[in-house]
C-alpha positions in Angstrom: -4.3 -0.1 -25.4 -5.3 -3.0 -23.4 -9.1 -2.8 -21.9 -7.5 -2.7 -18.2 -5.7 0.6 -19.7 -8.0 2.0 -22.1 -10.8 1.5 -18.7 -7.7 3.3 -16.9 -7.0 6.4 -19.2 -11.2 6.3 -19.9 -11.7 6.9 -16.0 -8.4 9.5 -15.8 -9.6 11.7 -18.6 -13.4 11.9 -16.8 -11.9 12.5 -13.5 -10.4 15.6 -15.5 -13.4 16.8 -17.1 -15.2 17.3 -14.0 -12.3 19.2 -12.3 -12.6 21.3 -15.1 -16.1 21.3 -14.8 -16.3 22.2 -11.2 -13.8 25.2 -11.9 -10.4 22.9 -10.4 -7.0 23.9 -11.3 -5.6 20.8 -13.2 -2.0 19.7 -12.3 1.2 19.3 -14.6 0.4 15.7 -15.5 -3.0 16.5 -15.8 -2.6 19.2 -18.1 -0.2 17.2 -20.5 -2.8 14.1 -20.5 -6.0 16.8 -22.0 -3.6 18.3 -23.9 -2.5 14.7 -25.7 -6.6 13.5 -25.8 -7.3 17.0 -27.5 -5.1 16.9 -29.9 -6.2 13.6 -30.6 -9.6 14.7 -31.0 -8.4 17.5 -33.4 -6.8 15.2 -35.5 -9.9 13.0 -36.3 -11.9 16.2 -36.4 -9.5 17.4 -39.2 -9.6 13.9 -41.0 -13.4 14.0 -41.1 -13.6 17.6 -42.8 -10.6 16.7 -45.2 -12.2 13.7 -46.2 -15.6 15.3 -46.9 -14.0 18.7 -48.5 -12.3 16.2 -51.1 -16.1 14.0 -51.7 -18.0 17.7 -52.1 -15.0 18.8 -54.6 -15.4 15.6 -56.4 -19.0 15.7 -56.8 -18.9 19.3 -57.8 -16.1 18.5 -60.5 -18.2 15.7 -61.9 -21.4 17.4 -61.9 -19.7 20.5 -63.8 -18.0 17.6 -66.4 -20.9 16.4 -66.7 -23.1 19.5 -67.9 -20.6 20.5 -69.9 -20.6 17.4 -71.8 -23.9 17.1 -72.2 -23.4 21.2 -73.9 -20.6 19.8 -76.5 -20.9 17.1 -79.3 -19.7 13.8 -79.0 -15.7 14.8 -79.1 -15.9 17.0 -76.4 -17.7 14.7 -74.7 -15.2 11.7 -74.7 -12.2 14.5 -73.5 -14.3 15.6 -71.4 -14.8 11.7 -69.8 -11.1 11.3 -70.2 -10.4 13.9 -68.6 -13.2 12.9 -66.1 -11.4 9.7 -65.7 -7.9 11.6 -65.2 -8.9 13.2 -62.5 -10.9 10.8 -60.5 -7.8 9.0 -60.8 -5.7 11.6 -59.2 -8.1 13.0 -56.9 -8.0 9.1 -55.7 -4.3 9.1 -55.8 -4.2 12.3 -53.7 -7.0 11.1 -51.2 -5.3 7.8 -50.4 -1.6 9.4 -50.2 -3.4 12.0 -47.6 -5.5 9.2 -45.9 -2.2 7.0 -45.4 -0.6 10.4 -44.0 -3.6 10.8 -41.9 -3.2 7.1 -40.7 0.5 7.1 -40.3 0.3 10.6 -37.6 -2.8 9.4 -36.2 -0.5 5.9 -35.9 2.4 8.4 -34.0 -0.3 10.1 -31.9 -1.7 6.4 -30.4 2.1 5.2 -29.8 2.6 8.5 -28.1 -0.1 8.1 -25.9 0.8 4.3 -25.3 4.6 5.6 -24.3 3.2 8.9 -21.8 0.4 6.4 -20.5 3.0 3.9 -19.7 4.9 6.6 -18.3 2.8 7.7 -16.5 1.7 4.0 -15.0 5.2 3.7 -13.8 5.5 6.5 -12.1 2.3 6.1 -10.3 3.0 2.9 -9.3 6.6 4.1 -8.4 4.7 6.8 -6.5 2.0 4.2 -4.7 5.3 2.0 -3.8 6.9 4.9 -2.1 4.1 6.1 0.1 3.5 1.9 1.0 7.1 2.1 1.8 6.3 5.2 4.0 3.5 3.6 6.0 5.3 0.7 6.3 8.0 2.1 8.2 5.6 4.5 10.2 4.0 1.6 11.3 7.4 -0.2 12.5 8.0 2.7 14.4 4.9 3.2 16.1 5.3 -0.8 16.8 9.0 -0.1 18.2 7.3 2.6 20.4 4.3 0.3 21.9 6.9 -2.3 22.0 9.1 -0.3 24.1 6.4 1.4 25.9 5.1 -2.2 27.3 8.4 -2.8 28.0 8.5 -0.2 30.2 5.8 -1.0 32.0 6.0 -4.6 32.2 9.6 -3.0 34.1 7.7 -0.6 35.9 5.3 -3.4 37.2 7.8 -5.2 38.3 9.3 -2.9 40.4 5.7 -2.1 41.9 4.9 -5.5 43.1 8.3 -6.8 44.2 8.4 -4.1 46.4 4.6 -4.7 47.3 5.6 -8.7 48.2 9.0 -6.6 49.9 7.1 -4.7 51.9 4.2 -7.5 53.0 7.3 -9.6 54.2 8.3 -7.0 56.2 5.1 -6.5 57.7 5.1 -9.8 58.5 7.8 -9.6 60.6 10.4 -10.8 58.5 14.0 -8.5 57.7 14.4 -8.2 54.1 18.8 -8.9 53.3 19.1 -8.5 49.8 16.6 -8.3 46.4 18.1 -9.7 43.1 16.5 -8.5 40.7 16.3 -10.5 36.9 18.1 -13.7 38.5 19.5 -15.4 35.5 19.2 -19.8 35.9 19.9 -22.2 33.3 16.0 -22.3 32.3 15.8 -18.5 32.2 15.3 -15.3 34.5 13.7 -14.9 37.6 12.2 -11.9 38.3 13.2 -10.9 41.5 15.6 -13.5 44.3 14.4 -12.1 47.9 16.8 -13.2 50.5 15.2 -12.4 54.3 16.9 -13.7 57.5 15.8 -16.8 57.4 14.2 -17.4 53.6 14.8 -17.1 49.9 11.9 -16.5 47.8 12.0 -16.5 44.0 9.2 -14.2 43.2 7.7 -14.0 39.2 5.5 -11.3 38.4 2.6 -11.9 35.7 0.5 -9.7 34.5 -1.7 -12.3 33.2 -0.8 -15.7 35.0 -1.3 -19.3 33.0 -1.0 -22.5 34.8 2.2 -23.0 32.3 3.9 -19.6 34.6 3.3 -22.2 37.6 4.9 -24.7 36.2 7.7 -23.0 35.0 8.1 -21.1 38.0 8.5 -24.4 40.2 11.4 -26.0 37.4 13.0 -22.2 38.3 12.9 -22.6 42.2 14.5 -26.0 41.9 17.5 -24.9 40.1 17.8 -22.0 42.1 17.9 -23.9 45.6 20.3 -26.4 43.4 22.8 -23.2 43.0 22.0 -22.4 46.6 23.5 -25.6 47.8 20.1 -26.8 48.7 19.1 -24.2 50.6 14.8 -23.8 50.7 13.9 -22.0 48.0 10.1 -20.6 48.4 8.1 -19.9 44.8 6.2 -16.9 44.9 3.5 -15.4 41.8 2.5 -12.1 41.9 0.7 -9.7 39.0 -2.3 -8.4 38.1 -4.6 -11.0 36.6 -4.7 -14.3 38.4 -7.6 -16.4 37.8 -9.1 -18.8 40.3 -7.7 -21.4 38.2 -4.5 -20.7 38.7 -4.1 -19.7 41.9 -5.8 -23.0 42.7 -2.9 -25.0 40.9 -0.2 -22.1 42.7 -1.4 -23.4 46.2 -2.0 -26.8 45.6 1.9 -26.8 44.8 3.1 -25.1 47.1 3.4 -21.7 45.8 2.6 -18.8 47.5 0.3 -16.3 46.2 0.6 -11.8 46.4 
């Protein structure tokens, strides 16, 4: 058993012991583990007790044999000595046999514990992976909903700002003839193309405008002008956050800021 598995197993057993101390109910997996662990401890106790009994029996037999040798003549003494040696050899043989049987049993239990340990580890790994996958899927779903909400909010904001611009034009005496939303050009989409009785406006809505947005709008306006046969097109930038720097840059290039 590797140090990593041994540490994990000891921590796992300790957590089970703490649950037992606090009166908490064990689940099936914890019950199986603690049962196997307890069986292993009982087996070691049995080995120690059996070897202790054999040692005590051997000492008692030797003591008795010595007392009898002292009480009898040399012949009996020699016979007892021979018998003593025979008994010792038999006991040693039996002791070795029992020891080997117990060692074999211990090895079998160890192998079984290792197999169960690996199975439990794989089950836990699979469960962790399942939970991880479930969380990842939930995060993706949340991201999808957030993105959808952002998209909806963006479209709603575009509608509001385009309408505000139309209202601005009409309040300044221009009659709006048509409003073409999401007009496609070869350089990309223009949020709205507003045509009045005398002018055409290319309207771009930005929640947080950058200098690069001004350049993109001017390029799209130029393409739109070509598509309309050279008709004059006025670029318009509107939105919630247009910094002083962007405003100055845009106005310097003839872009209307609303």
